N, C-alpha and C positions, 0 to 999 in steps of 0.2 A: 328257397335255400338261403339266399344272401341276406333277406330279412331275418330268418331264424339265427344265422350265424351272428349278425350284428346285435340283435337283442339279447342272445344268450351270453355273448361277451360283455355286453353292457350290465347285465345283471350280475355276473361275474365279478364285475369292477366294483359294482355298489356293495356287493356282500363282502368284499375283501376290504373295502374302505370301512364298513362298518365293524368289522372284526379288528381292525387296526386302529381304529378312531380312540378307544379307551387308552391304549399304550400311548399314543401321539399326544393326547390331553394330559396324561400324568406325567408326561417328561417334556416340559416345554423347553428344556436345555437342549432338545434335539430337533433342530429346526429341519434337518433332512427327513426326518421320519414324518414330521407334520406336512411338509411339502408333498412327500409321497402320498399320504392319506388324501390330501387334497386332489392330487392328480388322479388317485384311483376313482375317487367319487366324480370328479368332473369328466374323466374318461368315461365313466359307464353311462352317465348322463348323455354325453355326446354321442356314443355308438348307438344308443337307443333313438335319440332324436333323429340322427341322419340314417337311420334304417329307411330305404325308400317307401315302405309302407306306412311308416310313422311321420315322416316329414310333412305330408299334406294335412295330416290330422293336426298337427301342432299348428300349422298356418290357420287352419280353420278355427281352432280354439283360441288363437290370438286376435283372430279377425284381420289378418294382414296377409297380403298375397306374398308367398315366398317368405313368410316370417319364420317358418320352421327351418328354412335353410340358413336364415340369418342367425337363429339360435344354435342350430348345429354346428355352423362354422365358428361361431363365438365360443362355443363350449370347446371346440377342437382346439382353438388358440390358447384359452385359459389352461386346458391340460397340458399343452406343450410349454407353456410359461411355468407351470408348477413343475414339470419335469426338469426344466432348465434350473430352476431354483434347487431342486434336491440334488443334481449333479454339482452344482457350484458350492452348495453346502458340504459336500462330500468331499469336494477337491481343495477346498479352502477353509480357513478359519472363520467362524461366524462373523467376526468384525470385518474380515476382508471380502467375504460374499455378499454381505448386504448391500453395499453400493452397486454391484454388479446386478443384484437381483432388482434393485429399484430401477435400474436404467431399463432393464427388460420389461418391467410392470409399466413403465411410461410407454414404452413401444407398444405394448398390448393395448392400453387405453387408447392410444391414437389409432391403432389399427381397426379396433371395434368401432370407435366413434365414426372413423371415416366409412367403414362398411355400411353401419346404420344410416348414416345421411345419403350416401349413395343409394341404397335401396329404397329410401323413403322417397326420393325424387323420380325414382324409375316408374316407369309404367309397363308392368310385365303380367304374365299369366302364370299360374302355378304349372310347373312342368318338371319332370324327373331329369331330362336333359337340359339344364338351365344353361349351362355355359355354351353348349352347342348351338343352341337357339339364339342367344343374346350375346355372344362374344363380340360382335361388332358394335353393339349398342353402348354408347358412351358410359351411362351411369354403371352399367354392369361391368365394363372394362375397368372403371375406377374401383368398383367393388372389389373385383378380383385382384388388382394390383394391391390394395391395402391387405387383402387375405393372404396372398401369396408372399408378400414382402415379409410379414411376421413370420409365417409358416417356414419360410426358407431360412429365416434367421434361427428359429427354433431347432430346424433339422441340422443346420450347419453347427450349431452349439452341441447338440446331442452327439452327432457323429464324431466331432473333434474330442469332446471330453471323454466320452466312453471308450474311444480307441486309445486316447493318451493315458488315462489312468487305469485302465485293466491291465497294463504292464506291471502296475505296483500293488495291485490288490491279489488277493489270495482266495482260494477255496470258491464257495459260492458267488461271492462278490464279483470276483474276476469273470467267471462263466456267464453271471448275470449281465455284466457290462459287455461283454462281447455279443450276448444276444439283443441288448439294446442297440449296439451298433449295427447288428444285422437289421434290426427294425428300422433304424434310421436310413439304411440303404433302401429298403422298400418305401420309406417316405420320401426319398430324393426321387425314386421312380414316380410316385404320385405327384409330387412337385412338377416333375417334367412333363407329366402327361397334362396337367392343368395349364401349365405354360403353352404346350403344344396347341391345346384347344384355343387358347387366347390368340395366339399367333395366326392360327388357321382362320379365325374369325376376322382378323385384321386383312388377311389376304384374299378372303372370299372362298376359302376351301373348306371342306369337313373331313376330318380323320374317319377312317373306318371304325365299325364297332359302336356299342351303346355306351354312352358317356356314363350313365347311371351304374351299369354292370363293372365297367372297367375301373371307376372311381372307387366303387364299394369294395371291389377286389383288393386294390392297391392300399386303399386307406385301413381296410380290415386287416390285412396282412401286416402292415406297419404298426398299427395300434396294437394288435395281439402280442407281436413279438416285443414291442416295447414294454408292454404290461408285464409279459413273462420274465422278461429280463430284470426289470426294475423290482419285482417282488420275489425273485428267486432267493435272496438271502432269508426271507421269511418262511419259504416253505420247503426249501431244499433238504432241510434236516430230515423232513417227515419221509421223503424219499431215499436220501443217502442211507439212513440206519437200516431199514430193510433190505437195501442193497448190498450193504457191507455184511449182513448176517447172512444173506443168501450165499455170497461169495465165500465166506467163511465155512458155512456148512458144506459147500463143494469142495474146498480144499481139505476140509477135515476128511470127507469120504475118499478123496483121491489119494491121500496119503495113507489110508488104512492098510493096503497090502503091504507096503514097505514097513510100516511100523510093527505090523504082526510079525513079519519075518525077522526084524531086528529084535523085538523082545523076546521072541522065542529062542534066539542065540544067545542074548544077555539080558536075562529078566531082570537082572539087579539094577539096570537104570530105570526102572518103572518108579514113578513117584510114589510116595507114601500112602495116598488114599486108596482104598479098596477098589473104587471103580476105575483107577488109572489103568489097572490090568485089562479090564474088559471092555473099556472104550464107551461105557454107557454115558449119557448126558442128556440133560434137560435142554429144550429148545432155547430157553432164554440164557443159557450158560454156554452156548456155543464157542463164544469168544475165548473164555478161560480153558475150555475142552482143546480148542486148536492150539492154543499156547502151551498146554502141557505136552500135547503131541509132538510139537515141533521141539520142545526142550528134550523129550525122551530120544526122538530120533538123532538130534545132535550129540547127546551123551553118548548114544550107542556108537555113532561115527567114530568119537574120540577113543572108546575102548576097542573098537575092531580095526582100526586103521593099522595097528601094529600087525595085524595078521594077513594083510594083503599081500598078493602076489606082484612085486614090481614089474616082471616081465609082461605078464598078462595085461596089467594097467597101462604100461607104456605102448603095448600094441594096440589096445582099445584107443588110446589117445591119437595113434598115428592113423588109425582107420577113421576116427571122428574128423581129423585135418583133411583126409582125402575127400570126405564127404563135404567138406566145405563148412563144417561148424566152427565157431568162434566165441569167443566171450563167454556169457553165462552158460550158453547151451554146450560148449566144450567142457566147461568147469563140471557141469552136472554130469556128463557122460563119464569124466573122469572118477567123480565121486561115486557114482554108480557102479564102476568097474572095480573100485577100492572095495566097495560094500560086497559085490558078489563074491570076488576072490576070497575076502576075508570070511564071508559066510561058508564058502565051500572048505577053507581050511579048518574053520571051526568044527563044521560037520564030519571032516576026516579024522579029527581029533589031533591035529597037528598043526604047527605054524609053517608058512611059507615065505621063504626068504628071511630077512633080518628083522626081528621084532623092535624096530625103531620107529621114531616119529617122524621119520624124513618123507619128504614129499615125492611123489613120482615125477621122473623126467623133467617136466617143464616148470617145476615151482607152482603149479596150479594145484593147491592143497584142498583139504576137506575142512580146516578149522574156521571158526567164525570170522578171523580177520581176512581170511581169503574171499570172502563172499562179496559178490558184486552188490551195490545198494546199500541202503542204511540197514538198521537193525530191527527195524519195525516189524511187527506181526505180518503185515501184509507182503513185504518183500521177502522176508524170510519163508513165509508158505509158498509163495510163487516159485522161489528158487528150488524148494524141495519137492515142488510138483514135478519139476523139470527132471529132478534127481529120479524121483519115482517112476516117471514115463520111461527114462532111460533104463533104470534097473529092471523094468518089466520087458522092455523091448530086446535087449540082447543078452539077458541072463542065460537062456539055454545054449548061446553060441560061444560063451567065454570059455577058453581051456581051463580045464581043472588044474589046481595047484601041482598035482603030481606031473602032468604032461608039460607044465611049463617049466618045471624044475629039470626035467630031463632034456 
């Protein structure tokens, strides 16, 4: 299973890199995009090479004992450096980011050179539990110190930059940076485990569990989370649009009973198009259909509010407060009470109370200005869904206008 996960994740990284390469090459003025492309490609190769079943085969192909491990670890560090470069280019102007990137590239070159020299002078055999077996062997200790030094720098950079700048980002970039930070936390766990193995070798003990399995789990989790977060701005829109369409469809359906009741009482608020009365829609037009439905409900509220029964509405408000309702939920309950009593009055052919535009009891009204949240379609439809739910829940229990007047 571990091999399959590592190889599939690696192939996904290579495919994403190939898809992104054209755009990165066409826009050299976007260094962050090019760094991301490099990170994805090297990340994919690193995952494939470090898969437990692949590493010995790479060593055999190179003719170097544990050469596959060296290649996999070096690719891991290169992908970390590319990710550092991407984050720095996102956080700073290119002219300010370049010196910082050069410093990290120099550190990367030193780490890879030190690892190569250390492994070349070591006399080891191919094994999956490399550090557990050779933790106390000086060349391997030096190899691991070079590897962990740069890896720790990369993880610290990643964690700091992703947390700091996620506070200023918006949308998919903000969530992507948060996922990157989560992956960096998993990277800290991987770093800590490797350091624990090294220390255990120094003191002559051995931690429980298989080094290969635990390292694969921690490194795989960190790598996949970082890759998902780093690429989220690229693919999130393909997830977000269907999600919004599904949410709009559900809102459209949930508002249907309230909409029908209001239009039956005040059909003049229906928009001019012939299908506005029937509520028919095409799936790709659901946003405009929901928008029309919200407008028609709002217009019906403005017409019907003059017919509401203030006493019944005030009673509904008091009941809501006794039930612990507040904020938008209380406003929705009051709006629903206004509509129910107004519809009862219209159905009875008479007005209830004074036909004015005054608000009931607590100045929590039904006009657009009194709504919580912004005027976006999403916030409007969510609020009206609460109104519709309250309208359906207590409609049979409200006193009729005639009872309220007496």
